[in-house]
Structures are given as structure tokens and as C-alpha cells.
C-alpha positions as CSV (number, residue, x, y, z in Angstrom):
1,M,-81.8,152.8,4.3
2,K,-79.0,150.2,3.3
3,K,-80.4,149.9,0.1
4,L,-80.4,153.5,-0.5
5,L,-76.8,153.5,0.8
6,V,-75.8,151.0,-1.9
7,L,-77.6,152.6,-4.6
8,F,-75.7,156.0,-3.7
9,I,-72.1,154.2,-3.9
10,F,-73.1,152.7,-7.4
11,I,-73.8,156.0,-8.8
12,V,-71.2,157.6,-7.6
13,L,-68.8,154.8,-9.0
14,S,-70.6,154.9,-12.3
15,M,-69.8,158.7,-12.5
16,Q,-66.3,158.1,-12.2
17,I,-66.0,155.1,-14.5
18,S,-67.8,157.5,-17.2
19,A,-64.9,160.5,-16.4
20,R,-62.1,158.4,-16.9
21,A,-60.2,159.1,-20.1
22,D,-59.2,155.2,-20.4
23,I,-60.0,153.2,-23.4
24,L,-62.5,150.6,-22.8
25,P,-64.6,148.4,-25.0
26,N,-68.4,150.1,-25.0
27,A,-71.1,150.0,-27.0
28,L,-69.8,152.1,-29.6
29,N,-66.7,150.7,-30.0
30,P,-67.1,147.0,-29.3
31,I,-64.7,144.3,-29.9
32,D,-64.7,142.4,-33.3
33,A,-66.7,139.4,-33.2
34,V,-63.5,137.3,-35.0
35,A,-60.9,138.4,-32.4
36,L,-59.0,135.6,-31.1
37,G,-57.4,137.3,-28.3
38,M,-55.4,140.8,-27.5
39,Y,-51.9,141.5,-28.2
40,Q,-50.1,143.8,-25.7
41,V,-48.6,146.4,-27.8
42,P,-44.8,146.9,-27.4
43,K,-43.7,151.0,-27.2
44,H,-42.6,151.1,-30.6
45,V,-44.6,149.2,-33.0
46,V,-44.5,148.5,-36.4
47,I,-47.4,147.2,-38.8
48,Y,-47.2,145.2,-42.2
49,A,-49.4,144.8,-44.9
50,K,-48.4,141.2,-45.3
51,P,-46.9,138.6,-43.0
52,D,-43.2,139.7,-44.5
53,L,-40.7,142.5,-43.2
54,K,-40.4,143.3,-46.9
55,S,-43.9,144.3,-47.3
56,D,-45.2,147.9,-47.1
57,I,-45.3,149.4,-43.7
58,V,-49.2,150.5,-42.7
59,F,-48.6,151.8,-39.5
60,E,-45.9,152.8,-37.3
61,A,-46.3,154.4,-33.9
62,D,-43.9,155.5,-30.7
63,W,-45.6,155.6,-27.6
64,N,-45.7,155.7,-24.0
65,F,-48.3,156.5,-21.6
66,E,-48.3,160.4,-22.0
67,N,-48.0,160.6,-25.5
68,F,-48.6,158.8,-28.7
69,K,-46.9,159.5,-32.4
70,S,-48.1,157.4,-35.2
71,S,-47.8,157.6,-38.7
72,K,-51.8,158.1,-38.9
73,G,-54.5,157.8,-36.4
74,S,-54.6,158.3,-32.6
75,E,-54.4,156.4,-29.6
76,N,-58.6,156.1,-29.5
77,T,-58.5,154.8,-33.1
78,F,-55.4,152.3,-32.1
79,F,-55.9,150.8,-28.9
80,S,-58.9,148.8,-28.5
81,V,-58.0,148.7,-24.4
82,F,-55.8,151.5,-23.0
83,V,-55.4,151.8,-19.2
84,K,-53.0,154.8,-18.6
85,E,-52.9,154.1,-14.6
86,K,-51.7,150.2,-15.2
87,E,-49.5,150.8,-18.0
88,L,-52.0,148.4,-20.4
89,G,-52.5,149.0,-24.3
90,F,-53.9,146.2,-26.1
91,I,-55.2,145.7,-29.9
92,E,-57.1,142.8,-31.1
93,V,-55.6,139.8,-32.8
94,I,-57.8,138.6,-35.5
95,D,-55.7,135.6,-37.3
96,F,-52.0,134.2,-36.7
97,T,-49.2,132.1,-38.1
98,D,-46.1,130.7,-36.3
99,D,-44.2,134.2,-36.5
100,W,-46.9,136.8,-37.3
101,L,-50.0,138.2,-35.8
102,K,-52.8,139.7,-37.9
103,V,-54.2,142.8,-35.7
104,L,-56.8,145.3,-36.1
105,F,-54.9,148.8,-35.8
106,D,-57.7,151.1,-37.0
107,K,-61.1,150.3,-35.3
108,D,-62.9,153.1,-37.0
109,N,-61.8,152.0,-40.6
110,K,-61.7,148.2,-39.6
111,K,-57.8,148.4,-41.1
112,T,-55.8,145.1,-40.4
113,G,-51.9,144.5,-40.9
114,W,-49.2,142.1,-39.4
115,I,-46.8,142.5,-36.6
116,K,-44.3,140.6,-36.0
117,S,-45.1,137.8,-32.9
118,E,-43.7,138.1,-29.5
119,D,-45.4,135.2,-27.8
120,I,-45.5,136.5,-24.3
121,R,-47.5,139.7,-25.7
122,F,-50.2,137.6,-27.4
123,L,-53.0,136.5,-25.0
124,T,-55.6,134.2,-26.1
125,W,-59.3,135.6,-24.7
126,R,-59.0,132.4,-22.2
127,N,-55.5,133.8,-20.8
128,F,-56.7,137.3,-21.1
129,Y,-60.0,137.0,-19.1
130,N,-58.2,134.5,-16.6
131,L,-55.7,137.2,-16.0
132,Y,-57.5,140.5,-15.9
133,G,-60.9,138.8,-15.7
134,R,-60.0,137.1,-12.3
135,K,-58.1,140.1,-11.0
136,Y,-60.5,142.8,-11.7
137,G,-63.9,141.3,-12.4
138,L,-66.1,141.8,-15.5
139,Y,-68.5,144.5,-16.9
140,T,-71.0,144.5,-19.6
141,V,-70.2,146.1,-22.9
142,G,-72.7,148.1,-23.8
143,N,-76.6,147.5,-23.6
144,I,-77.2,143.5,-23.6
145,P,-80.1,141.2,-24.3
146,D,-82.2,140.1,-21.2
147,S,-81.4,136.8,-21.9
148,I,-77.6,137.1,-21.6
149,K,-78.4,138.3,-17.9
150,E,-79.7,135.2,-16.7
151,L,-77.6,133.1,-14.5
152,R,-78.0,129.4,-14.9
153,T,-76.9,126.2,-13.1
154,D,-74.5,125.2,-15.9
155,A,-72.9,126.4,-19.0
156,D,-76.1,125.6,-21.3
157,N,-78.6,127.5,-23.0
158,N,-81.3,124.6,-21.4
159,S,-79.8,124.4,-17.7
160,K,-82.0,125.7,-15.2
161,V,-82.3,129.9,-14.5
162,L,-81.2,130.6,-11.2
163,G,-82.0,134.5,-11.5
164,K,-80.9,137.4,-13.5
165,I,-78.2,140.1,-12.9
166,V,-80.1,143.6,-12.0
167,R,-77.7,146.3,-11.6
168,P,-74.6,144.5,-10.9
169,F,-72.3,146.4,-8.6
170,K,-69.2,143.9,-9.0
171,I,-69.0,140.5,-11.0
172,N,-66.1,138.2,-10.1
173,L,-64.9,136.1,-12.5
174,I,-64.5,132.4,-11.2
175,K,-63.6,130.2,-14.1
176,L,-64.5,130.1,-17.7
177,K,-66.2,127.4,-19.7
178,G,-66.4,127.6,-23.6
179,N,-68.1,130.9,-24.3
180,W,-69.5,130.4,-20.3
181,A,-68.2,132.4,-17.3
182,L,-69.3,131.2,-13.7
183,V,-69.3,134.4,-11.8
184,R,-70.0,135.9,-8.3
185,V,-72.5,138.4,-8.6
186,F,-72.9,141.4,-6.4
187,D,-76.3,143.3,-7.6
188,I,-77.8,146.4,-6.5
189,N,-80.2,145.0,-4.4
190,D,-77.6,143.7,-1.9
191,T,-77.8,140.0,-3.1
192,I,-75.0,137.9,-4.0
193,K,-76.0,135.6,-6.7
194,I,-73.9,132.8,-8.2
195,G,-73.9,131.1,-11.7
196,Y,-73.0,130.6,-15.3
197,L,-73.6,133.5,-17.6
198,R,-72.6,134.1,-21.3
199,W,-69.6,136.3,-21.6
200,R,-69.5,135.8,-25.3
201,S,-72.2,134.4,-28.0
202,D,-71.3,131.5,-30.4
203,E,-70.6,134.2,-33.1
204,G,-68.3,135.9,-31.3
205,K,-70.0,138.6,-29.8
206,I,-68.8,139.9,-26.3
207,Y,-71.4,140.5,-23.8
208,F,-68.7,140.7,-20.8
209,F,-65.1,142.0,-20.6
210,P,-62.6,142.5,-17.7
211,S,-63.2,145.7,-15.8
212,I,-59.4,146.5,-15.9
213,K,-59.5,150.3,-14.0
């Protein structure tokens, strides 16, 4: 009976998550493997063709969490993460200099440009996950290989397998160690599992992402 109740709660929550209009990475909209982190977008954003204020403007937008007015595209193609309730909007950073960030501003067409850097807005993956992953937990991005669901004793492919994630009800991030994350998993079969799992491949593909909601 207890397991049936847990399963029912899991299904209801899944339906709520699927019904949200918020933009979060999924199987059809993955985070680019070369991304170095996230940039929290200011309400007025100007993106240039080159890291030079005299270069052509390739994208410009004024927005808030009710309206999005841009020179081209929409919030669906612009944001990699957009959570209206938390007033959070992020795009991916794929390169940077001392004063500029190269960002992906059109996910559908893989268009990139340069934005004048504001250090406080740029979060490397480590800082982004430590801030939002620890606060909200993690979720799987699309369908991941079975081997990625394995929990291990250490951040090493050769370390002992402690168990496997079946249907995680919640994944709490404890800490990051390279491309590995030490997590506490609350699984659908009413068990708690602790161990290391890969949140990112060596090539940069992301398997788990902060569940900002």
C-alpha cells in the first residue's frame, strides 16, 4: 500500500512538471556540450557579432517575466533555462575573455554572439550546480544510458557499483567532484541511496541538471 501511495505521488508530480510552461533542458533541447556555464540575462540584452562594441548587433531584447520583445526569435529559442516563478533566465556561455562572454542566443539555429561581461552574472558549471543543484536537487535530462544510472563508491568508472537509480523521486546534490556528483537519491521503490553518479560525460554532454522549480 505504501509503495502504491509513493507511486501515485510520483505520477502526480510528473504530470505537474510536464504541464509547466517553464523552459528547462530536455531531450529535445539539450545543453550544448561545449558550454562552460550559464549567464543570468539582464532585462535589456545586446549581443554583438564580435567582442567589440563597434561590431554589428546580432540580437537585442527587452524582457521581463511576462513579456519578451526581441529583434528576432522568442524566449523559447533564446533561453536555455527560464523559470518564471523564480524570475530566473539563463543562456549558455561557450567562451569568454576578460571582458566578454560568447553565448548561444539561438538554440534552434545554433547562433552565437558576444555579450559584454558582468562577472556576477556568469556562473561556471561548478558554481551553477552548487547554487541551484544543492537548493533544488537534480533531474535527468532526457533518456540517459543505463550505465549513467549507476551509483558508485567514488568518482571513478572503475569504482564499485553500489546500486542503480530506478525511478528517482528526488536527487539531492551533496557535492561535485569533476564530472561526478555525490548524491542522495530517493527512489520510487521507497529506498534511499547515496553514491557518485556522472552528471556530465568527458565530452561535455550533460545527464543531470538542477531541478529549478
